[in-house]
C-alpha positions as MATLAB code, in Angstrom:
seq = 'XXXXXXXXXXXXXXXXXXXXXXXXXXXXXXXXXXXXXXXXXXXXXXXXXXXXXXXXXXXXXXXXXXXXXXXXXXXXXXXXXXXXXXXXXXXXXXXXXXXXXXXXXXXXXXXXXXXXXXXXXXXXXXXXXXXXXXXXXXXXXXXXXXXXXXXXXXXXXXXXXXXXXXXXXXXXXXXXXXXXXX';
ca = [
     -78.105 -117.160  -91.067;
     -77.258 -114.586  -93.482;
     -74.262 -112.553  -93.497;
     -74.081 -108.847  -92.965;
     -73.295 -108.167  -96.521;
     -76.310 -110.330  -97.739;
     -78.533 -108.211  -95.223;
     -77.175 -104.868  -96.610;
     -77.818 -106.049 -100.071;
     -81.493 -107.098  -99.199;
     -81.958 -103.673  -97.621;
     -80.675 -101.789 -100.566;
     -82.587 -103.847 -103.023;
     -85.638 -103.006 -101.041;
     -84.981  -99.358 -101.117;
     -84.219  -99.437 -104.610;
     -87.470 -101.331 -105.479;
     -89.459  -98.810 -103.266;
     -87.859  -95.740 -104.914;
     -88.405  -97.219 -108.331;
     -92.046  -97.932 -107.643;
     -92.698  -94.416 -106.244;
     -90.844  -93.015 -109.350;
     -93.047  -95.173 -111.620;
     -96.384  -94.199 -109.866;
     -95.418  -90.564 -110.483;
     -94.552  -91.077 -114.057;
     -97.627  -93.231 -114.394;
     -99.711  -90.498 -113.293;
     -97.874  -87.964 -115.325;
     -98.185  -90.376 -118.418;
    -102.116  -91.227 -117.982;
    -103.478  -87.987 -116.869;
    -102.212  -86.275 -120.031;
    -103.904  -88.867 -122.281;
    -107.200  -87.762 -121.243;
    -106.251  -84.278 -122.909;
    -107.012  -84.044 -126.705;
    -103.774  -82.094 -127.446;
    -101.552  -84.783 -125.585;
     -99.893  -86.308 -128.654;
     -99.188  -83.117 -130.539;
     -97.347  -81.319 -127.442;
     -93.788  -83.018 -127.060;
     -93.184  -81.101 -123.919;
     -95.897  -83.150 -122.310;
     -95.206  -86.524 -123.314;
     -91.482  -87.028 -123.965;
     -90.438  -86.510 -120.450;
     -92.996  -89.074 -119.316;
     -91.508  -91.575 -121.998;
     -88.093  -91.084 -120.917;
     -89.250  -91.563 -117.223;
     -90.877  -94.857 -118.338;
     -87.730  -95.974 -120.186;
     -85.622  -95.137 -117.013;
     -88.001  -96.717 -114.671;
     -88.226  -99.919 -116.930;
     -84.386 -100.192 -116.846;
     -83.899  -99.562 -113.285;
     -86.699 -102.108 -112.302;
     -85.193 -104.878 -114.604;
     -81.892 -104.192 -113.442;
     -82.861 -104.484 -109.823;
     -85.185 -107.454 -110.069;
     -82.900 -108.979 -112.592;
     -79.826 -109.131 -110.136;
     -81.549 -111.409 -107.556;
     -82.960 -113.534 -110.198;
     -79.667 -113.847 -112.053;
     -77.768 -114.708 -108.712;
     -80.417 -117.399 -107.807;
     -80.259 -118.821 -111.317;
     -76.444 -119.002 -111.183;
     -76.834 -120.800 -107.735;
     -79.365 -123.157 -109.251;
     -77.290 -123.772 -112.271;
     -74.098 -124.492 -110.471;
     -73.381 -128.020 -109.909;
     -73.101 -129.008 -106.336;
     -69.678 -131.016 -107.145;
     -68.435 -127.887 -108.618;
     -69.503 -125.837 -105.706;
     -67.767 -128.277 -103.419;
     -64.569 -128.351 -105.455;
     -64.375 -124.519 -105.565;
     -64.780 -124.535 -101.810;
     -62.211 -127.071 -101.338;
     -60.020 -125.217 -103.480;
     -60.410 -121.951 -101.463;
     -59.912 -123.957  -98.380;
     -56.833 -125.284  -99.685;
     -55.590 -121.907 -100.809;
     -56.354 -120.421  -97.397;
     -54.401 -123.305  -95.727;
     -51.362 -122.897  -98.087;
     -51.333 -118.963  -97.249;
     -51.638 -119.736  -93.719;
     -48.813 -122.187  -93.792;
     -46.771 -119.657  -95.606;
     -47.383 -117.145  -93.141;
     -46.524 -119.689  -90.353;
     -43.180 -120.040  -91.979;
     -42.731 -116.372  -91.906;
     -43.696 -116.137  -88.381;
     -41.335 -118.875  -87.335;
     -38.373 -117.242  -89.340;
     -39.123 -113.911  -87.526;
     -39.571 -115.495  -84.058;
     -36.180 -117.471  -84.817;
     -34.496 -114.070  -85.643;
     -35.859 -112.404  -82.574;
     -34.690 -115.323  -80.581;
     -31.070 -115.049  -81.956;
     -31.058 -111.137  -81.292;
     -32.309 -111.687  -77.694;
     -29.609 -114.203  -77.306;
     -27.092 -112.146  -78.654;
     -28.201 -109.258  -76.349;
     -28.329 -111.580  -73.250;
     -24.762 -112.672  -73.900;
     -23.731 -108.991  -74.459;
     -25.333 -108.183  -71.208;
     -23.695 -111.006  -69.335;
     -20.233 -109.916  -70.854;
     -20.768 -106.301  -69.729;
     -21.812 -107.500  -66.317;
     -18.597 -109.613  -66.093;
     -16.445 -106.700  -67.308;
     -18.095 -104.394  -64.670;
     -17.307 -106.972  -61.720;
     -13.787 -107.162  -63.211;
     -13.542 -103.520  -63.325;
     -14.984 -103.041  -59.967;
     -12.194 -105.530  -58.748;
      -9.434 -103.711  -60.277;
     -10.846 -100.324  -59.307;
     -10.710 -101.807  -55.621;
      -7.341 -103.030  -55.892;
      -6.054  -99.784  -57.342;
      -7.601  -97.903  -54.524;
      -6.011 -100.377  -52.032;
      -2.790  -99.778  -53.863;
      -2.916  -95.935  -54.110;
      -4.175  -95.862  -50.509;
      -1.395  -97.885  -49.256;
       1.195  -96.032  -51.397;
      -0.153  -92.723  -50.006;
       0.154  -93.995  -46.304;
       3.778  -95.154  -47.191;
       4.551  -91.945  -48.702;
       3.161  -89.964  -45.772;
       5.013  -92.111  -43.244;
       8.295  -91.446  -45.308;
       7.747  -87.932  -45.442;
       7.261  -87.710  -41.660;
      10.423  -89.694  -41.163;
      12.211  -87.360  -43.466;
      10.852  -84.341  -41.627;
      11.824  -85.702  -38.189;
      15.232  -86.596  -39.517;
      15.670  -82.990  -40.744;
      14.405  -81.666  -37.511;
      16.797  -84.140  -35.672;
      19.569  -83.109  -37.935;
      18.923  -79.301  -37.355;
      18.737  -79.842  -33.684;
      21.829  -81.921  -33.563;
      23.780  -79.225  -35.833;
      22.609  -76.291  -33.984;
      24.157  -77.336  -30.504;
      27.734  -77.757  -31.798;
      27.343  -74.439  -33.784;
      25.940  -72.826  -30.722;
      28.806  -74.039  -28.709;
      31.426  -73.003  -31.328;
      29.982  -69.429  -31.474;
      30.012  -69.108  -27.716;
      33.634  -70.295  -27.889;
      34.759  -68.128  -30.804;
      32.932  -64.923  -29.919;
      34.065  -63.268  -26.636;
];
């Protein structure tokens, strides 16, 4: 089965030959018809373009047909052993390149794995610190709430004590005022 590249080359070759054939037919008619005229060889304006066209046509035709022939001759001249050696060399080179790429991929994967493990360890450490911080925050809240309740109780006691002292002091002062003031 021919490759796409070979198919494209064949199509280009056919187009090239067809255009060359049309070009040649036009040149041929332009070259033969003036020959029938008696003044043809004396008039450079008539035969010089045809001659240049024939040279161009011959060059293009030989180059187009010669490519395929040269390629086939080169293939026929090439020793099958050399062809096989060349193919084996190319396969070995491809395998060596693939092995090199595999080594690069393995190094990349190993580095990515190490980075992933480091990130996982860091995330676990952060989670542990977060749990510790939550526990500490809860303890601090309990301490603050406990201290706040104790402080509120102490302040109430102090207020009741001052109320009681005020009440206790006001009775003797009231009695003393009533006795001293007539």
